[in-house]
C-alpha positions, -999 to 999 in steps of 0.1 A, spaced: 164 395 520 184 415 546 161 400 573 166 365 560 204 370 560 203 384 596 182 355 609 206 330 592 236 346 608 218 347 642 209 310 639 246 300 632 257 320 662 231 306 685 239 270 675 276 276 682 285 240 690 269 226 658 284 254 638 319 248 653 317 210 646 306 214 610 331 242 604 359 221 618 350 191 595 346 213 564 378 233 573 399 202 577 388 189 543 396 223 528 430 223 545 438 188 531 427 198 496 448 230 497 479 211 509 475 184 483 470 210 456 501 227 468 521 195 465 507 192 429 516 228 421 551 222 436 556 192 413 545 213 384 570 240 395 598 214 397 588 200 364 589 234 346 622 243 363 638 209 356 624 206 321 637 241 311 672 234 325 677 197 318 652 188 291 650 218 268 643 255 265 609 270 263 612 261 226 636 235 212 650 238 177 667 205 171 667 179 143 683 148 128 711 144 102 712 113 81 743 103 61 724 73 48 686 66 49 691 42 78 718 61 98 707 91 118 723 114 144 705 139 167 726 168 155 719 200 135 744 217 113 747 254 105 742 261 141 755 297 140 732 306 111 702 290 127 709 308 160 710 341 141 676 333 124 661 326 158 674 358 173 661 379 144 627 363 141 615 355 176 592 379 193 596 383 231 629 365 230 650 364 261 681 344 249 692 314 230 718 287 240 730 256 223 737 222 238 752 190 224 734 157 230 748 123 233 743 89 249 771 66 262 785 42 287 803 57 317 829 35 334 847 40 367 872 17 383 845 -5 398 811 2 381 795 13 348 763 30 339 745 43 308 737 80 307 727 109 285 755 134 279 748 171 278 776 192 262 774 228 277 791 261 274 794 273 310 792 309 299 757 304 285 744 284 315 735 308 343 700 293 345 714 259 350 740 271 375 712 288 395 691 256 395 718 231 405 730 228 441 764 211 447 763 182 471 784 175 501 807 145 497 789 127 525 757 127 505 771 104 478 801 87 493 799 64 524 831 77 540 829 111 525 834 144 544 807 168 551 820 194 526 813 205 491 841 200 466 842 215 432 819 239 413 799 237 381 821 264 366 851 241 368 835 224 337 848 252 316 884 240 320 877 211 297 883 174 303 858 175 332 823 161 340 796 171 365 776 142 379 745 139 401 746 122 435 728 91 423 753 86 395 783 93 419 769 66 443 764 40 415 799 47 400 814 49 435 834 80 426 840 114 441 854 147 430 889 142 414 883 107 402 885 97 366 858 81 345 858 68 310 832 77 284 824 52 256 801 63 228 789 49 195 792 72 166 768 75 136 789 52 115 790 25 141 825 32 153 832 34 190 851 63 206 863 67 242 876 96 263 888 99 299 873 128 320 877 139 356 848 145 380 849 182 388 817 184 408 787 165 420 752 181 421 723 171 442 696 151 425 666 170 411 643 141 403 639 117 374 656 139 349 688 140 368 690 102 370 703 99 335 719 132 327 755 144 332 773 175 320 804 178 299 821 207 281 809 211 245 844 206 232 846 172 249 813 161 233 826 173 199 857 152 203 838 121 214 815 123 183 840 139 159 817 169 153 827 201 135 825 235 151 792 244 134 773 214 146 753 211 178 726 190 194 699 215 198 692 252 202 672 261 233 651 292 230 640 311 262 612 336 260 600 364 283 568 344 289 568 306 288 531 306 279 541 319 244 561 287 237 535 270 215 528 301 193 565 308 190 572 272 179 546 276 152 561 309 141 597 295 139 585 265 119 572 289 93 603 310 94 627 281 89 606 266 61 606 300 44 644 300 47 647 267 29 651 244 58 632 211 58 611 207 90 597 175 104 560 172 113 554 182 149 555 152 172 549 160 209 576 136 223 612 139 234 638 135 206 651 101 218 616 86 211 619 96 174 650 76 163 631 46 150 606 69 132 634 88 115 654 57 107 624 43 89 620 74 66 636 75 32 656 107 32 691 119 37 706 152 49 692 176 75 656 179 89 647 202 118 625 191 146 608 219 166 592 211 200 583 229 232 594 221 267 563 200 275 570 178 245 605 170 258 592 159 292 559 144 281 569 111 296 569 128 330 534 144 328 519 111 341 532 119 376 512 151 378 481 135 363 483 105 386 488 127 417 459 150 408 436 120 401 444 105 436 440 140 452 405 146 437 394 110 444 402 114 481 386 148 482 354 135 466 351 107 491 357 131 520 333 156 506 306 130 502 310 120 538 309 156 549 278 163 527 259 135 545 269 150 578 258 185 568 224 172 556 218 154 589 230 183 610 208 208 591 178 185 591 182 182 629 185 219 631 152 223 611 135 198 634 146 217 665 133 250 650 100 236 636 79 259 658 101 289 650 98 282 612 60 277 616 58 311 634 78 329 607 55 313 580 24 324 600 36 361 602 42 362 564 75 345 555 70 326 522 82 291 514 110 306 492 120 327 522 124 296 544 143 279 516 166 309 513 171 310 551 184 275 553 205 278 522 220 311 535 230 293 567 248 267 547 264 293 525 278 313 554 288 281 572 306 268 541 322 301 532 335 307 567 348 271 571 364 268 537 381 302 540 395 294 574 406 259 562 422 274 531 442 299 552 454 271 575 463 251 544 483 280 530 501 284 563 509 247 564 521 246 528 543 277 532 557 263 565 566 229 549 581 245 519 602 269 540 615 239 561 631 223 530 622 188 543 644 162 526 626 134 507 640 102 522 629 78 494 647 79 461 615 68 442 596 97 457 624 121 446 619 109 410 582 116 412 584 149 431 614 159 408 633 172 438 652 159 468 633 183 491 595 187 495 584 217 476 549 231 480 536 260 459 504 281 463 484 287 431 459 315 439 435 303 412 434 268 427 429 283 461 398 302 449 385 272 431 389 250 462 370 275 485 343 280 459 339 243 451 336 232 487 313 261 496 291 250 467 291 214 480 280 227 514 251 247 499 241 217 477 240 195 508 215 218 524 190 217 496 171 186 509 166 198 545 158 234 532 132 220 509 116 199 537 115 230 559 99 251 532 71 225 526 60 223 562 24 238 567 26 267 592 -2 253 615 13 219 617 47 234 624 35 257 652 17 228 670 47 205 666 55 187 699 92 184 706 
């Protein structure tokens, strides 16, 4: 076997031009695959980051309260007691926060929009503060200055609201302007409240297109909630991969404590209003989900991008496979006498087959490794450059206003292994043809 491997390496070195051309083609496909997979991994990173700061915690303990069988609100009562239960019964717990939830009409002097309202306690929101980047006024106002005004922490003063740039553009407001919030309460009454824009954050994709932040007290006043009511408790764990098992554990804990718990439905809470309204019960029911459930409507973006990526790669690999087969068959034809001589001095058919396949293996492994390294360098370079995404629709899909690429080591190994395997598979036909050649015929082959 050592002799076969030595001959295979020698053949690749001797046929330098052919080896270089095939290596370049295979390497370029590998580079493209690595870059596309890096974009996909970047979208996943953005999704996890956005989902666990805007959509929910690793585990979300929320629910619905019904005063009548047909009137429901997305609130939970006994929030302090529930938070204590979570803290005492959650393994690998990092911390717990609570957020109020709402939906209303936001009106400026010239425009109005509908938006989700997130009531936050600034003291609990370090993760959110680290995630958000405040925007320069020129990014959302046509005659704005190239400066950042306000901070997220100003929200703690009360009577304030933090918008995202797309909302500030649509409302035509800037920091210091007043906006009016109009909400419908569970009984059908309408309530309004004037707030001041204290800061504007840069967009972070689709989730930021319909979310804005208020102080918890302002949301309580808008909806006339008592001090022990909240929208949801967000549970953060040491390891996000424990979210599903933790959710199941907490479901059992709350049921044992006498709480009524809804059947698990992997969907965001706002998809469940019609289902809850159609159920004949009153009072409180808890709804436990994980972060993926709360952003399940966004998972199509990753699925669609991955589908397109693999379709393109399959097409390119098929083209490259045909090229490899032709190139290796031509190589076999050029070395017909050499192969016949090796057969005549004792090399078996399996030895010839192994020789050609080893050539393909070394060719594929070298080319894909080099291509993967180039792809990693490109991905890291693009990510470090913080390239702005110029199209708003792409921002919503990529869940960021800058192009973020992330390297997943497992995907990298899989890409190298898969394309190397394709290279070896493409060499089976010419290798089999070479192994079947009779030694006498091969030696007397006229070129």
